[in-house]
N, C-alpha and C positions, 0 to 999 in steps of 0.2 A: 238447507244444508249445502255448504259450499265445499267444492272439491279442491284439493291442493293443485297448484299449478303443475301441469305435466311438463316433463322435460322432453320436448320434441326436438329432434335433430334439426328440422327445418326452422324452427323458431330460433334456435341457437345460431344457425348459419345466418339468418336474416339479421338478427341482433348484432352479430359480429361484423357483418357487412356494413350496417348503418354506423356502427361505432368507428369503423375504419375510415369513413368519409368525414368524420368530425376533425376539426383542426387539432394538431398535437403540439405539445410544447417541445421545441427543439433547442431552446436556450435554457441552460440549467441555471440554478441559483448558486452563487458563490458561497461556498461553505467555509473556506479558510485559505490561508497562505502559510507556507513554511519558510524557514530561514534561508533556503536556497532560492526563493523567489517563485516557486511553483504555486499555481493557483488551482484549487480543487473545486469541482462543480458536481452537482447532483440534480437529477430529475427524479423525484420520488415516484414510487409505484402508485398506480391509480387503477384498482380493479374494476371500477365502473366503466372504464373504456377498454378493458381487456389487457391492460398493462400490469402484469403481476409482479414484475421485477423492476427494481430501481436501475438507473443508469448513473454511473460515476466515472469521472475522468479528471485528468489534470492538464493544464496548459503550462509548459515549461517557459522560463524567461527567454531562452534562445530557441526558436522554433526548429532549427535544423540540427540541434545538438542531440544526437541519439544516445550519448553516454550520460544519461540523467542519473542524478543521485536523489533518492527519495528517503525520507526518514521512515523507519520501520513502522511507526505508529500510523502514518498516512498510508503506507502501502497496505497495511492490514485493513484499513478502512476502505480503500479502493477495491480490494479483493473480497470484501464482505465478511471478513472475520470479526469485525466489530461493527456495532450498529451506529454508535455516535462517533463523530469526528474527534480527534484528540485535541486537548487544550494546549495552549502555549506553555503553561506551567508544567504539564506532564512531559512535553518534548524537551524543555530546558532541563528538567530534572534528569532525564535519561541521557542527555548530552553531557551533563556534569559527571554522571557515573562513568560514561565511556572515557572521558578525559582523565578521571581519577585512575581508571584501570590502566590506561596507557602510561601514566606517570609511574604507577606502581610497577609495571612491567619493565620500564627503563631502570628503575631503582634496583629491582631484583637482578637484572642483567649486569648492572654496574657492580653490584656486590659480588657477582660471579666472575667478573672480569671480562664480560662480553659486551659488545656494542650492538644495540638494537636499532636498525634503521627504521624510522617511522615514515611511512608513505601514506598516500591518500587512498581511500576506498577499502576494499576487503583486505588488502595486504597491510593494513595499518596495525594489525595485531602482530606481536613478535613471533618469529619463527624459532622453534626449538630444534637445533640441529641434532640433538641426541635422540629425537624421535623420528619415525618414518614420515616422510611427507606424502607418500602414496602408500596406503596400506597394502601389505603383502609383497611389495617390491623390494624391500630391504635397503632402499637408498636413504642414506642419512644426511645427505647434503641437498642444498637447494638447486 
């Protein structure tokens, strides 16, 4: 009659110590590249060596540029909100939707007699001056 393996704290400590001496993977595998030129890497989880969580990161095209733009699909993959990386078709479809929304916003403002400045980044969406820009402040201008 065999006994199930006991969970001794000392056995776990020794096993984790031995696993910590084994070489680890420090270079990730290239998963994809976006249209900004960012390269995305991943080291998958390996529970056999005690690594229960994956490591994901990106390398920007300009190393010292701290104002990086990331597509929302890649950012959600980096943060672990999605398990598989996005496809190029998915990203291009979403870029086309954003461009269509910008064009429609310009068209709506032109019909209303307003000019919508289009800038880069989060400010690329039109500002509606008839709404509060800061909730509760009552300011209706930018």
